[in-house]
N, C-alpha and C positions, 0 to 999 in steps of 0.2 A: 623771839617774839611767838607765843600761841594765840592765835585767833580762836576762840571760841563762838560758833555759830548759834545764836540765842533764839533763831528763827525756831519759831515752832513747827514741826512736822505737818505738813499739807496733810489735810483729812481728805482721804477719796472715798467718794460715797459713790456704791457700784451705782451707774444709769442701767435702766434695762433697754437692750437693745430694740430700736424701733420696728425693726422688721420680725423680731423674734416672737413666734406664735406662743401664746399662753393659753390656759384653761379658759378662762374668761374672755380671752378676744374670740377664740375658737367658738364658744358657746353662742356668742352675740353674733358673730358670721351667719352662723347655722341659723338662730333664730329669723335673722334679716331674711336669709333666702328662702325660709318657710313663708316668710308672709308674703314675700314677693310673689312666690309660685301661686299662693294662694289669691293673690290679686290678681295676677296675669290670666290664671287657668280659665276664666270666664272669656276672656278676649279669645283665647288659642279655642277654644270650644265651638264659640262663635264661627271663629275661621277654618275649623277641621267641618263645620255643618253646612257651612256655605260654599264649600269645593266639593260637596258628597251629589251623589246622583239621587234624587228624594224617590225615585221609585223602588231603589234598594236600600235607601238609608236603613228601614227598621229591619232589615235581615242582620245589619252588624251593626247594633246600635251601642256596641260595648268597645268598636275598633276605637284607638286612639289615632288613627289616620284616615284621611277623607276616603268616604267608599263610593269605589268607582271615580276617579279623580275628573272632576270637569266644572269648568267656568261658565256652566249655563245659568246657575242664579243668578250672576253679577249680568250676565249678557240680559234675562230678561228682565231684571230690577230696571236696568238702564234704557229699555226698549231696544234693543238690539237682535231677539229674536223672535222669531215667528211663533204663530200660536201652535202649529204643530210640533216646533221644537221644544216650546214651553211643555206642552203635554207630556211630548215625549221623555220630561223627564221632572214628571210629578208635579210641575207647575199646574195653575188654574189657565193659563191661556186667555185671561181677563188683561186691559191696558192697564199700564201702569206710567201715569204721569208723574214721572218722578223727578222730571226738569222742574215742572209746576209745581209739585210741592216744597221742593228746593228753593226755588224762588218764593214761595210764601214764606218759609222760615227765615231765609236771611232779609226782607223785607220786615218782617213782624219783629225779629230778633233786633235787628238794626233800628227801627225808632223808639222800641222800646228801652235800647241801651242808651241813645242820643237824648232822650227826653228825661232819663232818672239821673244820668251824668249832670245833665245842664241844670236842671231844678235842682237836683240835690245839692250840687256845689254853691249853690246861689242861696240854699237854705242851711248849710253848713258853713259860711261865712258869716250868714246874719248870726248864726248862734255861737262863734267864736271871734269874731272881732267885733260886732258893734253890741252896744249896751243898751237895753229898751225894757220897759216894765213887764213882768211876768216872762220876760225869756228863758230862766231856768224852768219853771214850770210846764210852758208849753214842751221845753226839750223832752222832758220828763214824762208828758204824755205821749210825745215821738217814741220816746223808749219802750212803754208799755204796748203801743201796736205791735212792736216786732213778737209780742208774747201773743197774740189774737191770732188762731189759726185760720189761715187765707180761705177756710172754706166756709165760714161763717159769712164771708162777705159775697161768696157767689150769686145764691138767690137775689139778695136788692141788688148788685150790679146786673145782672141777666133782666131783672123787670125794669131798670132805667134804659137798660140799650134796646128792649124790648118796647119801650114806650116811644123811646127816640126814633124807631124805626130805622135803626142801622145794623139790624142783624146779619150774616154774612157778607161781614165787609171788615176790613182790615182796619178799621174806626175800633169798631167793636170789641177787637179783638187787643187793642193795643191803649185805647183809651183808661181803663182800670191800673195799667200800670205804669203811663207814660209821664204825669207830672212829679211824682216824689217817691220814694222810697223809703222807710225808718232807714235801713241798714245804710244807705247810700249818705243819709245826713249823716250818721253814727262815724262812720268811717271816714270822711273827709273831716269832719270837725278835728278826729283826736289828732289828724296832720295840721291842720289849719293852728290851733292852738301851739303847735311847738315853732309856729314862723316868729322870727326874732320882732316886735313891737315897734324897734327903731327903724326900719325900713318902711315901715307903715306910716310912723312919724315923720320920716323925710318926704314921701309922696305927698302927705298932707300940707306941707310947709310949702311944697312946690306947686299948691295950688290943685291936687288931685281930690275928687272925690271917691263914697265909695265904690259908685262905679268904675270909675277909672283905675282905680287902686285893684280892684278885684280882676281885671282883664288884662292890665298892662303887668301888675306884681304878682298876685296872687296865683293865679292860674299857671305862667309860665315857670313859678316854682314849684307847683304840683304837680308836672307831666307825669313822672313814676306813679305815685297814687292814685293819680285819675285815670291813666290807662290802666291801671291794676282794677281797679272799680268798674271801668268798662268791660273789661273781660270776664269780671265774675257774673258782672249783671247780662251780659251778653249769653254766659253759658246756662243761667239760669231761663232766661227766656227760649232759649233754643229748646229747653227740656220742657217746658210748658208745656201741659197734657189738656187736662182736664178744661180750663176756660177755653182754649179754642177750639174744644170739641163743641162747647155748650154753644157758642156763640156763631162758630164757625164751619159747620160742615158741611157748604157747599163746595164740590171741588175747586172752583177759582179763588177761595180762600184758604184753601185746607193745607194745615201744615204738615209738616213732615213727620210729627210725632203722632198724629192725629192717623195719618195715612197708613204709618206701620198698622195701626190697631186697626184698620179698613183693610188692609191686607192679610192681615192675620185671621180675619172672619171670611175671607173668603179661601174655602176650603172644599177639594175637589172629592166628592164621596166620604166626606166627613174627615178626610186626612189632611190636615194643615200641609202649608209648603213650606218645610222648615228651612231648607236652605235656603229658599228666595228670602225668608224673613231674617234669617240672620244674615244674609246678604245686604239687605237692606236697612238692617242697624248698624253695622258696621260702619256702611258709606255713609251713614247719617250721624255717626260719632266720629267718621274722620276728623271733619273742621276742629272739633272741640278738641280731640286729642292733638291734633296738631298746634292749637292755639295754646294748647299749657306744655307741651314739648318747647315750642319756641320762647313762651315767657314766664314761665313756670318757676324759675330761682326771681324774677320782680316781683312776683304776686307775693313769694314767701317773703323777701325783704321788707316790701311795702306794708305786709300786713303784720310783722314783726315792730316796724317803725311805728306804725301808727297805735301801737300801744295794744292792739287786740288778741286776747288769748283765746 
């Protein structure tokens, strides 16, 4: 008895090895490397300048390495150097209240972030989960507010703060940003729309009202997007410059970004203290960089889940 194998021969499709380099892959990695290098180069140049001696920096401006390596710029920014030491390395010798400015930035950014997240979440819940007349029209108006340049509101807000008599206070810096931000409302509304209505209906059957449902169900389920929004708003508040300069010029409430501008204007013999300025800028940017390093993936995932492109 002859057995005939009627099974069709297995067709094998050549599979490209995962680790095998191809021209397209090499080109993609090369482009990615160039983009990363261009992005990181300003930070490297800032660090190189901050580690240089200001008195001889101009003599080797094209050097890729720190000129006459020294930690003096960081020492005088943090207030650890004497006037003689600062002036010997090209500094102004003026006192730098770095820790006061850092405290002011932390307080201002923290208050703005807390207010925007809290009130923005309440507004987003009202737009996403509640039905009331004119809801869509009001939300459309809020979206239009995203297109209004902030500079258009600076003068009316300044006149209001002046008339209230609260210039050069934390309140003047915080109040225009405290209660609600259109982006915060839009961001959280996109996530709240994706929460199942069955959960809310079950809570209503148990006797929970809107306030209890919001704080006991919606907020715990939305910690990821809320944390992401808090980080984004904190970074934006931290980097705010013009408004704190306009209403908070006094040293007691001066934020770090404004202090950097003042530090830049303190020029000995017409030459800016570039190492000191770069050292202060690096230290000021350090908290934001650490936040993005720690929570960068969460920010990307939450933005993608919320449907923002």
